C-alpha positions in Angstrom: -11.2 48.1 43.0 -14.7 48.0 43.6 -15.2 48.8 39.8 -12.9 46.7 38.9 -14.6 43.8 41.2 -17.6 44.9 39.5 -16.6 44.5 36.1 -15.6 41.1 36.4 -18.6 40.2 37.7 -20.5 41.2 35.5 -18.7 40.1 32.5 -18.8 36.4 34.7 -22.7 36.8 35.1 -22.7 37.4 31.2 -20.4 34.6 30.3 -22.1 32.1 32.6 -25.4 32.8 30.8 -24.1 31.6 27.4 -21.8 28.9 26.6 -18.9 29.7 23.9 -19.4 26.6 22.2 -23.1 25.5 22.5 -24.8 22.9 22.5 -27.5 21.8 19.9 -29.8 21.8 22.5 -30.6 24.0 26.3 -30.9 21.1 28.9 -31.8 23.9 31.4 -35.1 24.4 29.1 -37.3 21.3 27.9 -34.4 18.8 27.3 -34.0 15.9 25.4 -37.6 13.4 24.6 -36.1 10.0 24.3 -38.2 6.7 23.6 -36.5 3.5 25.2 -38.7 0.5 25.8 -42.1 2.2 25.4 -41.6 4.2 27.8 -40.6 8.5 27.0 -37.7 9.9 29.3 -37.0 13.5 29.4 -33.0 14.2 29.9 -32.9 17.9 31.2 -30.9 19.6 34.3 -33.4 19.5 37.1 -34.2 22.9 38.7 -36.3 24.1 41.4 -37.5 27.8 42.3 -35.1 27.6 45.4 -31.8 26.5 43.6 -32.9 29.4 41.1 -31.8 32.1 43.7 -28.2 30.9 44.6 -25.6 33.3 43.6 -23.6 31.2 41.8 -20.8 34.3 40.9 -20.0 34.0 44.3 -17.2 31.2 45.1 -18.4 30.9 48.3 -21.8 29.5 47.7 -19.6 27.0 44.9 -17.2 25.9 47.1 -18.2 25.0 50.5 -19.3 21.9 53.2 -19.6 18.3 53.0 -22.4 16.3 52.4 -23.2 12.3 51.9 -25.1 10.2 54.7 -25.2 12.1 57.4 -23.2 9.6 60.0 -20.4 9.7 57.8 -16.7 11.5 58.9 -17.1 15.1 57.0 -13.4 14.8 55.9 -15.0 12.2 53.7 -17.6 13.1 51.4 -18.2 16.7 49.5 -21.0 18.5 48.5 -21.5 20.6 45.1 -23.4 23.1 43.7 -25.5 21.4 40.8 -27.4 24.3 39.2 -25.4 26.8 37.8 -23.7 27.5 34.5 -24.3 25.8 31.5 -22.8 22.1 29.8 -19.8 22.7 28.0 -19.1 19.6 25.4 -16.5 17.5 25.3 -14.2 18.6 22.9 -13.6 21.7 21.5 -11.6 21.0 18.0 -10.5 18.1 16.6 -7.3 19.6 17.3 -7.0 20.6 21.0 -6.5 17.8 23.4 -9.5 17.6 26.4 -7.3 15.8 29.1 -8.4 14.2 32.9 -6.7 14.5 35.9 -4.2 12.2 35.2 -2.9 14.4 32.7 -3.1 17.7 34.1 -1.0 15.5 36.7 1.4 14.4 34.1 1.3 18.0 33.0 2.2 19.8 36.2 5.4 17.2 36.7 6.4 17.8 32.9 6.4 21.5 33.4 8.6 21.5 36.4 11.2 20.9 33.6 10.0 22.7 30.9 9.1 26.8 31.0 7.4 26.3 27.5 4.7 24.6 29.4 2.2 26.6 31.5 -1.0 25.4 33.7 -3.7 28.4 33.0 -6.7 29.1 35.7 -8.8 30.9 33.6 -11.4 31.9 36.4 -11.5 35.2 37.8 -9.0 36.5 40.7 -11.4 36.1 43.6 -12.0 32.3 42.4 -8.2 31.7 42.1 -7.7 33.2 45.4 -9.8 30.8 47.3 -8.7 27.8 45.5 -6.6 26.5 42.6 -4.6 23.3 41.2 -0.6 24.0 42.7 1.5 25.4 40.3 -1.3 26.9 37.9 -0.8 30.7 36.9 -4.1 33.0 37.1 -5.0 34.6 34.0 -8.7 35.3 34.1 -11.0 34.8 31.1 -11.4 38.4 30.5 -7.5 38.8 29.5 -7.9 37.0 26.4 -10.6 39.6 25.0 -8.2 42.2 23.2 -10.9 44.4 22.3 -12.6 44.9 25.6 -9.0 44.6 27.9 -5.6 45.7 25.2 -3.6 46.1 28.0 -4.4 42.8 29.7 -4.2 41.1 26.4 -1.0 42.2 25.6 0.4 41.2 29.2 -0.9 37.5 28.3 1.1 37.6 25.1 4.1 37.8 26.9 3.3 35.3 29.8 2.4 32.7 27.3 5.4 33.6 24.5 3.5 35.2 22.0 4.6 38.6 20.3 2.5 40.9 18.0 4.8 41.5 15.0 2.2 44.4 13.3 -1.4 45.1 13.8 -3.2 41.4 14.3 -0.2 39.3 13.0 1.4 37.5 16.0 4.7 35.7 15.8 3.8 32.0 17.7 7.2 30.6 17.2 8.2 30.8 20.9 4.4 30.2 21.9 4.0 28.1 25.1 2.1 24.3 25.3 -0.9 25.6 27.7 -3.0 23.3 29.7 -6.5 25.7 31.0 -9.4 25.0 33.3 -11.9 26.5 35.2 -15.0 25.3 37.7 -15.9 22.9 35.7 -17.8 21.2 32.8 -20.7 24.1 33.4 -18.0 27.0 33.4 -17.3 28.5 29.7 -14.8 30.6 31.0 -12.1 28.4 29.8 -13.2 27.3 27.0 -13.8 32.0 26.2 -9.9 32.2 26.8 -9.4 29.4 24.3 -11.7 30.5 21.4 -9.7 33.9 21.9 -6.6 32.4 21.3 -8.0 30.6 18.4 -9.0 33.9 16.5 -5.8 35.5 16.9 -4.2 31.8 15.0 -2.8 30.3 18.4 -1.5 27.1 17.5 -4.3 24.4 18.6 -1.7 21.7 18.7 -0.2 23.4 21.6 -3.8 24.0 23.7 -5.1 21.7 26.2 -8.4 21.6 28.0 -9.3 20.1 31.7 -12.8 20.2 31.2 -13.8 18.9 34.7 -11.9 21.8 36.3 -12.2 22.3 40.1 -15.6 20.1 40.3 -13.8 17.1 39.2 -10.2 18.2 40.5 -11.9 18.6 44.1 -14.3 15.5 43.6 -11.4 13.4 43.7 -9.5 15.0 46.6 -7.0 16.1 44.7 -4.5 18.5 46.8 -5.6 22.6 45.8 -3.6 25.6 46.8 -5.0 28.9 48.6 -3.7 32.2 49.0 
């Protein structure tokens, strides 16, 4: 159990250091210089040395506490870590829909009557157990990597309605319509899972991506579940 958890943490650390669909420039570095109204602005993510010590691989560090004006009721406000991960783009491809909270809720509603629709939390199990979106199935992003985790990969195929008819060839006739998410706009785990589905030929019109993930969901104080 310890080594399995360690494996996932190492993979998480590697994945969060890159973006599957990388930006043209890295906002964590020098950023983007913009000239406007006789002034030059540098658009970048603000970090100080204290923030660099945060262990972003620990869900308890990411999801905790409330903060705004100190006199406000604590139940009315939230605070989030803002210095981890790497910003993902708004779209993955022209065929894959990027959706927001209302679309996620509609997907959940429709999936109650359609077994061919599946909401997937692509984060590691310890994150899922702490909190997730109601009705989401936890399929960690690592499971979508056929080369590194073949046993898990074939379990995923069964869950999403795909059969391997011969080596490297798949039958997508019963492939489910999927909606994947992870922690938020800085988290590449769901895009990693989607990229691996694209590699095997999964119909992109059956893929949906909730880019905002748990950050946007919690920011709007929507219902969450925990195990």
